[in-house]
Structure formats: structure tokens, C-alpha cells
The first five atom37 places (N, CA, C, CB, O) and aatype in JSON, in Angstrom:
{
  "aatype": [12, 9, 14, 7, 8, 2, 0, 10, 17, 1, 5, 13, 6, 2, 3, 13, 14, 1, 3, 0, 15, 16, 10, 1, 10, 1, 18, 19, 3, 2, 1, 15, 14, 6, 6, 12, 0, 19, 10, 15, 3, 0, 14, 15, 9, 1, 0, 19, 7, 5, 1, 19, 16, 1, 0, 1, 3, 1, 13, 1, 12, 13, 4, 6, 5, 15, 7, 10, 3, 1, 8, 3, 16, 0, 3, 10, 12, 10, 1, 13, 7, 6, 7, 15, 11, 15],
  "atom_mask": [
    [1, 1, 1, 1, 1],
    [1, 1, 1, 1, 1],
    [1, 1, 1, 1, 1],
    [1, 1, 1, 0, 1],
    [1, 1, 1, 1, 1],
    [1, 1, 1, 1, 1],
    [1, 1, 1, 1, 1],
    [1, 1, 1, 1, 1],
    [1, 1, 1, 1, 1],
    [1, 1, 1, 1, 1],
    [1, 1, 1, 1, 1],
    [1, 1, 1, 1, 1],
    [1, 1, 1, 1, 1],
    [1, 1, 1, 1, 1],
    [1, 1, 1, 1, 1],
    [1, 1, 1, 1, 1],
    [1, 1, 1, 1, 1],
    [1, 1, 1, 1, 1],
    [1, 1, 1, 1, 1],
    [1, 1, 1, 1, 1],
    [1, 1, 1, 1, 1],
    [1, 1, 1, 1, 1],
    [1, 1, 1, 1, 1],
    [1, 1, 1, 1, 1],
    [1, 1, 1, 1, 1],
    [1, 1, 1, 1, 1],
    [1, 1, 1, 1, 1],
    [1, 1, 1, 1, 1],
    [1, 1, 1, 1, 1],
    [1, 1, 1, 1, 1],
    [1, 1, 1, 1, 1],
    [1, 1, 1, 1, 1],
    [1, 1, 1, 1, 1],
    [1, 1, 1, 1, 1],
    [1, 1, 1, 1, 1],
    [1, 1, 1, 1, 1],
    [1, 1, 1, 1, 1],
    [1, 1, 1, 1, 1],
    [1, 1, 1, 1, 1],
    [1, 1, 1, 1, 1],
    [1, 1, 1, 1, 1],
    [1, 1, 1, 1, 1],
    [1, 1, 1, 1, 1],
    [1, 1, 1, 1, 1],
    [1, 1, 1, 1, 1],
    [1, 1, 1, 1, 1],
    [1, 1, 1, 1, 1],
    [1, 1, 1, 1, 1],
    [1, 1, 1, 0, 1],
    [1, 1, 1, 1, 1],
    [1, 1, 1, 1, 1],
    [1, 1, 1, 1, 1],
    [1, 1, 1, 1, 1],
    [1, 1, 1, 1, 1],
    [1, 1, 1, 1, 1],
    [1, 1, 1, 1, 1],
    [1, 1, 1, 1, 1],
    [1, 1, 1, 1, 1],
    [1, 1, 1, 1, 1],
    [1, 1, 1, 1, 1],
    [1, 1, 1, 1, 1],
    [1, 1, 1, 1, 1],
    [1, 1, 1, 1, 1],
    [1, 1, 1, 1, 1],
    [1, 1, 1, 1, 1],
    [1, 1, 1, 1, 1],
    [1, 1, 1, 0, 1],
    [1, 1, 1, 1, 1],
    [1, 1, 1, 1, 1],
    [1, 1, 1, 1, 1],
    [1, 1, 1, 1, 1],
    [1, 1, 1, 1, 1],
    [1, 1, 1, 1, 1],
    [1, 1, 1, 1, 1],
    [1, 1, 1, 1, 1],
    [1, 1, 1, 1, 1],
    [1, 1, 1, 1, 1],
    [1, 1, 1, 1, 1],
    [1, 1, 1, 1, 1],
    [1, 1, 1, 1, 1],
    [1, 1, 1, 0, 1],
    [1, 1, 1, 1, 1],
    [1, 1, 1, 0, 1],
    [1, 1, 1, 1, 1],
    [1, 1, 1, 1, 1],
    [1, 1, 1, 1, 1]
  ],
  "atom_positions": [
    [[-24.63, -28.76, 2.07], [-25.23, -29.4, 3.24], [-24.64, -30.78, 3.48], [-26.75, -29.5, 3.09], [-24.1, -31.05, 4.55]],
    [[-24.73, -31.64, 2.48], [-24.22, -32.99, 2.63], [-23.19, -33.23, 1.53], [-25.37, -34.06, 2.57], [-23.56, -33.52, 0.4]],
    [[-21.9, -33.11, 1.86], [-20.88, -33.28, 0.83], [-21.06, -34.57, 0.04], [-19.5, -33.26, 1.47], [-21.24, -35.65, 0.6]],
    [[-21.01, -34.43, -1.28], [-21.16, -35.59, -2.14], [-22.6, -35.98, -2.41], [0.0, 0.0, 0.0], [-22.87, -36.82, -3.27]],
    [[-23.52, -35.37, -1.69], [-24.94, -35.71, -1.84], [-25.79, -34.44, -1.94], [-25.42, -36.58, -0.66], [-26.95, -34.43, -1.52]],
    [[-25.22, -33.36, -2.48], [-25.95, -32.09, -2.55], [-27.22, -32.2, -3.38], [-25.06, -31.02, -3.13], [-28.24, -31.64, -3.0]],
    [[-27.17, -32.91, -4.51], [-28.36, -33.04, -5.35], [-29.46, -33.78, -4.6], [-28.02, -33.78, -6.66], [-30.64, -33.43, -4.71]],
    [[-29.09, -34.79, -3.85], [-30.06, -35.55, -3.06], [-30.72, -34.64, -2.03], [-29.38, -36.76, -2.36], [-31.95, -34.65, -1.87]],
    [[-29.92, -33.85, -1.33], [-30.45, -32.94, -0.32], [-31.36, -31.89, -0.96], [-29.31, -32.25, 0.45], [-32.43, -31.6, -0.43]],
    [[-30.94, -31.31, -2.09], [-31.78, -30.32, -2.77], [-33.13, -30.91, -3.17], [-31.05, -29.77, -4.02], [-34.16, -30.25, -3.06]],
    [[-33.11, -32.15, -3.63], [-34.37, -32.8, -3.99], [-35.25, -33.01, -2.76], [-34.1, -34.14, -4.68], [-36.46, -32.82, -2.82]],
    [[-34.63, -33.41, -1.65], [-35.38, -33.57, -0.4], [-35.97, -32.24, 0.03], [-34.47, -34.15, 0.72], [-37.14, -32.18, 0.42]],
    [[-35.19, -31.16, -0.05], [-35.7, -29.83, 0.29], [-36.89, -29.45, -0.59], [-34.58, -28.79, 0.16], [-37.85, -28.85, -0.12]],
    [[-36.79, -29.8, -1.86], [-37.86, -29.47, -2.8], [-39.13, -30.29, -2.5], [-37.39, -29.72, -4.24], [-40.24, -29.76, -2.5]],
    [[-38.94, -31.58, -2.24], [-40.08, -32.48, -2.02], [-40.69, -32.37, -0.62], [-39.66, -33.9, -2.27], [-41.89, -32.52, -0.45]],
    [[-39.85, -32.11, 0.36], [-40.29, -32.08, 1.77], [-39.7, -30.85, 2.48], [-39.86, -33.38, 2.51], [-38.87, -31.0, 3.37]],
    [[-40.12, -29.65, 2.1], [-39.49, -28.43, 2.64], [-39.6, -28.29, 4.16], [-40.11, -27.22, 1.99], [-38.66, -27.83, 4.81]],
    [[-40.72, -28.69, 4.72], [-40.88, -28.55, 6.18], [-39.91, -29.48, 6.92], [-42.34, -28.85, 6.59], [-39.29, -29.08, 7.9]],
    [[-39.8, -30.72, 6.45], [-38.88, -31.66, 7.1], [-37.43, -31.23, 6.91], [-39.09, -33.08, 6.55], [-36.63, -31.32, 7.83]],
    [[-37.09, -30.76, 5.72], [-35.72, -30.29, 5.48], [-35.4, -29.1, 6.37], [-35.52, -29.91, 3.98], [-34.3, -29.01, 6.93]],
    [[-36.35, -28.2, 6.51], [-36.14, -27.04, 7.37], [-35.95, -27.45, 8.83], [-37.33, -26.08, 7.26], [-35.11, -26.89, 9.54]],
    [[-36.72, -28.43, 9.27], [-36.6, -28.94, 10.64], [-35.2, -29.51, 10.87], [-37.67, -30.02, 10.93], [-34.57, -29.21, 11.88]],
    [[-34.72, -30.33, 9.94], [-33.39, -30.92, 10.09], [-32.3, -29.85, 10.04], [-33.14, -31.97, 8.99], [-31.33, -29.91, 10.79]],
    [[-32.48, -28.88, 9.15], [-31.49, -27.8, 9.04], [-31.42, -27.01, 10.35], [-31.84, -26.85, 7.86], [-30.33, -26.74, 10.85]],
    [[-32.56, -26.63, 10.9], [-32.57, -25.87, 12.15], [-31.89, -26.64, 13.27], [-33.99, -25.51, 12.56], [-31.07, -26.09, 14.01]],
    [[-32.24, -27.9, 13.4], [-31.73, -28.69, 14.53], [-30.26, -29.06, 14.39], [-32.55, -29.94, 14.67], [-29.49, -28.91, 15.33]],
    [[-29.87, -29.55, 13.21], [-28.53, -30.15, 13.08], [-27.52, -29.31, 12.33], [-28.65, -31.45, 12.41], [-26.32, -29.51, 12.51]],
    [[-27.95, -28.37, 11.51], [-27.0, -27.5, 10.81], [-26.84, -26.19, 11.59], [-27.46, -27.23, 9.35], [-25.73, -25.73, 11.84]],
    [[-27.97, -25.61, 11.97], [-27.94, -24.37, 12.73], [-27.77, -24.59, 14.23], [-29.2, -23.58, 12.48], [-27.62, -23.64, 14.99]],
    [[-27.78, -25.87, 14.64], [-27.59, -26.26, 16.04], [-28.56, -25.58, 16.99], [-26.16, -25.95, 16.48], [-28.18, -25.15, 18.08]],
    [[-29.82, -25.47, 16.58], [-30.84, -24.88, 17.44], [-31.32, -25.93, 18.44], [-32.03, -24.33, 16.6], [-31.47, -27.1, 18.11]],
    [[-31.55, -25.48, 19.64], [-32.08, -26.39, 20.67], [-33.57, -26.59, 20.41], [-31.83, -25.82, 22.11], [-34.2, -25.8, 19.72]],
    [[-34.13, -27.66, 20.97], [-35.58, -27.86, 20.85], [-36.37, -26.66, 21.4], [-36.0, -29.14, 21.57], [-37.42, -26.31, 20.87]],
    [[-35.86, -26.05, 22.46], [-36.53, -24.88, 23.03], [-36.54, -23.72, 22.03], [-35.85, -24.43, 24.34], [-37.57, -23.07, 21.84]],
    [[-35.41, -23.47, 21.39], [-35.34, -22.41, 20.38], [-36.25, -22.74, 19.19], [-33.88, -22.22, 19.89], [-36.93, -21.86, 18.66]],
    [[-36.25, -24.0, 18.79], [-37.09, -24.41, 17.67], [-38.56, -24.23, 17.98], [-36.8, -25.85, 17.3], [-39.34, -23.87, 17.1]],
    [[-38.96, -24.48, 19.22], [-40.36, -24.31, 19.6], [-40.78, -22.86, 19.43], [-40.58, -24.76, 21.06], [-41.89, -22.58, 18.96]],
    [[-39.92, -21.95, 19.81], [-40.22, -20.53, 19.66], [-40.24, -20.14, 18.18], [-39.19, -19.67, 20.43], [-41.16, -19.46, 17.73]],
    [[-39.22, -20.57, 17.44], [-39.12, -20.22, 16.02], [-40.27, -20.77, 15.18], [-37.81, -20.71, 15.46], [-40.74, -20.12, 14.26]],
    [[-40.71, -21.96, 15.52], [-41.75, -22.61, 14.71], [-43.14, -22.49, 15.33], [-41.41, -24.07, 14.5], [-44.12, -23.03, 14.8]],
    [[-43.23, -21.78, 16.44], [-44.5, -21.61, 17.14], [-45.13, -22.96, 17.47], [-45.47, -20.76, 16.29], [-46.34, -23.15, 17.36]],
    [[-44.27, -23.9, 17.87], [-44.74, -25.24, 18.24], [-45.43, -25.19, 19.59], [-43.55, -26.25, 18.27], [-45.09, -24.36, 20.44]],
    [[-46.4, -26.06, 19.8], [-47.13, -26.04, 21.08], [-46.3, -26.51, 22.28], [-48.36, -26.9, 20.96], [-46.62, -26.17, 23.42]],
    [[-45.24, -27.3, 22.02], [-44.43, -27.81, 23.13], [-43.09, -28.31, 22.62], [-45.18, -28.94, 23.88], [-42.88, -28.48, 21.42]],
    [[-42.19, -28.54, 23.56], [-40.89, -29.12, 23.23], [-41.09, -30.53, 22.69], [-39.95, -29.13, 24.47], [-40.37, -30.97, 21.79]],
    [[-42.06, -31.24, 23.25], [-42.36, -32.6, 22.78], [-42.78, -32.59, 21.31], [-43.47, -33.23, 23.65], [-42.39, -33.47, 20.55]],
    [[-43.56, -31.61, 20.93], [-43.98, -31.49, 19.52], [-42.78, -31.29, 18.61], [-44.98, -30.33, 19.35], [-42.73, -31.82, 17.5]],
    [[-41.81, -30.51, 19.07], [-40.58, -30.3, 18.29], [-39.85, -31.63, 18.14], [-39.66, -29.24, 18.96], [-39.39, -31.97, 17.05]],
    [[-39.73, -32.38, 19.23], [-39.08, -33.68, 19.18], [-39.75, -34.62, 18.19], [0.0, 0.0, 0.0], [-39.08, -35.35, 17.45]],
    [[-41.07, -34.59, 18.16], [-41.81, -35.43, 17.22], [-41.56, -34.99, 15.78], [-43.31, -35.38, 17.52], [-41.44, -35.83, 14.88]],
    [[-41.47, -33.67, 15.55], [-41.19, -33.16, 14.2], [-39.79, -33.58, 13.74], [-41.32, -31.63, 14.17], [-39.59, -33.96, 12.59]],
    [[-38.83, -33.5, 14.65], [-37.47, -33.88, 14.31], [-37.4, -35.37, 13.98], [-36.5, -33.54, 15.47], [-36.77, -35.77, 13.01]],
    [[-38.05, -36.17, 14.8], [-38.07, -37.62, 14.56], [-38.72, -37.94, 13.22], [-38.8, -38.35, 15.69], [-38.21, -38.75, 12.45]],
    [[-39.85, -37.31, 12.94], [-40.54, -37.53, 11.67], [-39.66, -37.11, 10.48], [-41.87, -36.77, 11.64], [-39.6, -37.8, 9.47]],
    [[-38.99, -35.97, 10.62], [-38.13, -35.47, 9.54], [-36.95, -36.42, 9.3], [-37.6, -34.06, 9.88], [-36.6, -36.69, 8.15]],
    [[-36.35, -36.93, 10.37], [-35.25, -37.89, 10.19], [-35.74, -39.16, 9.54], [-34.59, -38.22, 11.55], [-35.09, -39.69, 8.64]],
    [[-36.89, -39.66, 9.97], [-37.45, -40.88, 9.38], [-37.76, -40.68, 7.89], [-38.72, -41.31, 10.13], [-37.49, -41.55, 7.06]],
    [[-38.34, -39.53, 7.59], [-38.67, -39.25, 6.19], [-37.41, -39.14, 5.33], [-39.51, -37.95, 6.08], [-37.37, -39.63, 4.21]],
    [[-36.37, -38.49, 5.88], [-35.12, -38.36, 5.11], [-34.47, -39.73, 4.9], [-34.14, -37.42, 5.83], [-33.96, -40.01, 3.82]],
    [[-34.5, -40.58, 5.93], [-33.94, -41.92, 5.79], [-34.67, -42.69, 4.69], [-34.02, -42.69, 7.13], [-34.05, -43.31, 3.83]],
    [[-36.0, -42.64, 4.73], [-36.8, -43.33, 3.73], [-36.55, -42.74, 2.33], [-38.31, -43.25, 4.1], [-36.47, -43.48, 1.35]],
    [[-36.42, -41.42, 2.25], [-36.14, -40.75, 0.99], [-34.8, -41.23, 0.41], [-36.13, -39.22, 1.18], [-34.7, -41.5, -0.78]],
    [[-33.79, -41.32, 1.26], [-32.47, -41.79, 0.82], [-32.55, -43.21, 0.28], [-31.46, -41.72, 1.97], [-32.01, -43.51, -0.78]],
    [[-33.22, -44.06, 1.02], [-33.35, -45.46, 0.6], [-34.11, -45.57, -0.71], [-34.05, -46.27, 1.68], [-33.73, -46.34, -1.59]],
    [[-35.17, -44.81, -0.86], [-35.97, -44.85, -2.08], [-35.25, -44.21, -3.26], [-37.3, -44.15, -1.86], [-35.58, -44.46, -4.42]],
    [[-34.24, -43.37, -2.96], [-33.45, -42.74, -4.02], [-32.32, -43.64, -4.5], [-32.87, -41.42, -3.52], [-31.58, -43.27, -5.41]],
    [[-32.19, -44.82, -3.9], [-31.22, -45.79, -4.35], [-29.93, -45.86, -3.55], [0.0, 0.0, 0.0], [-29.02, -46.6, -3.92]],
    [[-29.82, -45.09, -2.47], [-28.63, -45.21, -1.63], [-28.66, -46.55, -0.9], [-28.54, -44.03, -0.62], [-29.72, -47.01, -0.46]],
    [[-27.5, -47.16, -0.78], [-27.47, -48.41, -0.03], [-27.56, -48.12, 1.47], [-26.18, -49.22, -0.36], [-27.44, -46.97, 1.9]],
    [[-27.78, -49.15, 2.25], [-27.98, -48.99, 3.69], [-26.79, -48.34, 4.37], [-28.26, -50.33, 4.32], [-26.97, -47.54, 5.29]],
    [[-25.58, -48.68, 3.94], [-24.38, -48.12, 4.55], [-24.3, -46.61, 4.31], [-23.12, -48.81, 4.0], [-24.06, -45.84, 5.25]],
    [[-24.51, -46.18, 3.06], [-24.47, -44.75, 2.75], [-25.58, -44.0, 3.46], [-24.57, -44.52, 1.23], [-25.38, -42.88, 3.95]],
    [[-26.75, -44.6, 3.53], [-27.86, -43.98, 4.24], [-27.53, -43.83, 5.72], [-29.15, -44.81, 4.05], [-27.78, -42.78, 6.31]],
    [[-26.98, -44.86, 6.32], [-26.59, -44.81, 7.74], [-25.54, -43.73, 7.97], [-26.06, -46.17, 8.21], [-25.6, -43.01, 8.97]],
    [[-24.58, -43.6, 7.06], [-23.57, -42.55, 7.18], [-24.2, -41.16, 7.14], [-22.53, -42.67, 6.05], [-23.84, -40.29, 7.93]],
    [[-25.15, -40.96, 6.24], [-25.84, -39.67, 6.18], [-26.64, -39.4, 7.44], [-26.76, -39.63, 4.96], [-26.67, -38.27, 7.93]],
    [[-27.28, -40.42, 7.95], [-28.12, -40.23, 9.13], [-27.3, -39.86, 10.36], [-28.91, -41.49, 9.41], [-27.83, -39.24, 11.29]],
    [[-26.03, -40.22, 10.39], [-25.17, -39.82, 11.51], [-25.08, -38.3, 11.6], [-23.77, -40.42, 11.35], [-24.87, -37.76, 12.69]],
    [[-25.23, -37.61, 10.48], [-25.19, -36.14, 10.47], [-26.42, -35.55, 11.15], [-25.08, -35.62, 9.03], [-26.43, -34.38, 11.54]],
    [[-27.46, -36.36, 11.29], [-28.7, -35.89, 11.89], [-28.96, -36.57, 13.22], [-29.87, -36.14, 10.94], [-30.11, -36.85, 13.58]],
    [[-27.89, -36.83, 13.95], [-28.01, -37.31, 15.31], [-28.57, -38.7, 15.47], [0.0, 0.0, 0.0], [-29.14, -39.03, 16.51]],
    [[-28.42, -39.5, 14.45], [-29.0, -40.84, 14.5], [-27.93, -41.86, 14.13], [-30.22, -40.96, 13.56], [-27.27, -41.73, 13.11]],
    [[-27.79, -42.86, 14.97], [-26.83, -43.93, 14.67], [-27.34, -44.85, 13.6], [0.0, 0.0, 0.0], [-28.49, -44.74, 13.16]],
    [[-26.5, -45.74, 13.18], [-26.87, -46.71, 12.16], [-27.94, -47.64, 12.69], [-25.65, -47.51, 11.68], [-27.78, -48.23, 13.76]],
    [[-29.02, -47.77, 11.96], [-30.11, -48.67, 12.34], [-30.27, -49.68, 11.22], [-31.44, -47.9, 12.62], [-30.83, -49.36, 10.17]],
    [[-29.81, -50.86, 11.45], [-29.91, -51.9, 10.4], [-31.19, -52.65, 10.5], [-28.74, -52.86, 10.47], [-31.45, -53.56, 9.71]]
  ]
}
């Protein structure tokens, strides 16, 4: 999933399976929010957007708490449609 950070991603999947699944569907499987709403039985496209945002925020916080520096964390977050936020 994340070259050079596979152990980190596996730990995130283990600790936060719903958030990891959300990020995988959106950014690895390239599912649209509309497709994700159907797949996850979400009440609306807006709800999917909120889930994606929460999952990205949780992954960013997880990376930081795992000891990655801000630069490495920002690089990883680019894979999930998010620019560097200092």
C-alpha cells in the first residue's frame, strides 16, 4: 500500500479498520463518493465525504503519533488526496 511504510499501514489497518477501508476504497481502488455511498450503505454523498475526511485526519494523527516527522507524514498524506498542511 505505502512503499517503505507497509508496517505502519498494516498497524493502521489493524487499529482502525473502518478508516483504513475508507481510504483504500477512495484512493487505492479509486472509487467515487457515489460508488462508496452504495458500497457502504451511507445515507448520503456528504456522509461519505465526512468519513473520508475523518479517515485522513485519523491516519495523519496516527502517523505523527507513530514517530514520523512532519515531512514524511505530509508525503504520505499526498497519497490520500491531501496536500501538505504545516
